[in-house]
C-alpha positions in Angstrom: 3.1 -8.9 7.7 0.0 -9.6 5.7 -1.3 -13.2 5.4 -1.6 -15.1 2.2 -5.4 -14.6 2.4 -5.0 -10.8 2.7 -2.7 -10.8 -0.3 -5.3 -12.8 -2.2 -8.0 -10.3 -1.3 -5.8 -7.4 -2.4 -5.1 -9.2 -5.7 -8.7 -9.9 -6.4 -9.7 -6.2 -5.6 -6.9 -5.0 -8.0 -8.1 -7.4 -10.7 -10.8 -4.9 -11.8 -11.9 -6.9 -14.9 -12.0 -10.2 -13.1 -9.7 -11.8 -15.6 -7.7 -13.7 -13.0 -4.5 -11.8 -13.7 -3.2 -8.2 -13.3 -2.2 -6.0 -16.2 0.4 -3.3 -15.6 -2.4 -0.7 -15.6 -4.3 -2.6 -12.9 -1.1 -3.0 -10.8 -0.3 0.7 -11.1 -3.7 1.8 -10.0 -3.9 -0.7 -7.1 -0.4 0.3 -5.8 -1.2 4.0 -6.0 -4.5 3.4 -4.2 -2.6 1.7 -1.4 -0.2 4.6 -1.0 2.8 3.3 -3.0 4.7 6.0 -4.8 5.9 4.4 -8.0 7.1 5.9 -11.3 6.7 4.4 -14.8 10.2 2.9 -14.8 9.8 1.5 -11.3 6.4 0.0 -12.3 7.9 -1.6 -15.3 10.7 -3.2 -13.2 8.2 -4.3 -10.5 5.9 -5.8 -13.1 8.8 -7.8 -14.6 9.7 -9.0 -11.1 6.2 -10.2 -10.5 5.6 -11.6 -14.0 7.6 -14.7 -13.4 6.8 -16.5 -16.7 7.1 -13.3 -18.8 3.7 -13.5 -20.4 2.8 -9.8 -19.7 0.3 -10.8 -16.9 0.6 -11.4 -13.2 -1.3 -14.3 -12.0 -2.4 -14.8 -8.3 0.3 -17.4 -7.9 3.0 -15.1 -9.3 1.8 -12.3 -7.1 1.9 -14.4 -3.9 5.4 -15.6 -4.8 6.6 -12.1 -5.5 5.2 -10.6 -2.3 7.7 -12.7 -0.4 10.4 -10.7 -2.3 9.2 -7.2 -1.5 11.1 -5.6 1.5 9.0 -5.0 4.6 10.2 -1.4 4.7 8.4 -0.6 1.4 5.1 -1.9 3.0 5.7 0.3 6.1 6.4 3.3 4.0 3.3 2.8 1.9 1.2 2.4 5.0 2.6 5.6 6.5 2.1 7.5 3.2 -1.6 6.3 3.0 -2.2 7.4 6.7 -0.6 10.8 6.0 -2.7 11.3 2.8 -5.8 10.4 4.9 -4.9 12.9 7.6 -4.0 15.7 5.1 -7.6 16.6 4.5 -6.9 19.6 2.3 -4.3 17.8 0.2 -1.6 20.4 0.5 1.1 18.0 1.5 1.4 19.4 5.1 -0.4 18.6 8.3 -1.6 21.7 10.2 -2.9 21.8 13.7 -6.5 21.3 12.6 -5.5 18.1 10.8 -3.2 16.9 13.6 -5.6 17.5 16.5 -8.0 14.5 15.7 -4.9 12.2 15.4 -3.7 13.2 18.9 -7.3 12.9 20.3 -7.4 9.3 18.8 -3.9 8.5 20.1 -4.8 9.6 23.6 -7.4 6.9 23.8 -4.6 4.3 23.6 -2.1 5.9 26.0 -1.6 4.6 29.5 -2.5 7.5 31.8 0.7 6.7 33.9 3.0 7.4 30.9 4.9 10.7 30.9 5.1 12.1 27.4 7.6 14.9 28.3 
């Protein structure tokens, strides 16, 4: 799970205009950049959940409070989606052998040579 400091860094990078709060447009762009798949209706609901005082803006404090409410599984899915998108170099939505090979080469560096993968 991310730390409060990491959440704050993410918030500040999402706050493109430096206003100290996030608009729904900034939130949408930031979530998509992190690999979250979110539709307009979902975004509206998410924004309402984060905007605790209902003023149409998400402050850092509201964001930090709300992050405790987001299920961990959504963070894991977003992380996996972002990794997949990075590996899918041609952007076709599939991983072919040429795209998988570098992943396996990288994974091999971290495997114990005594482990049997069969």
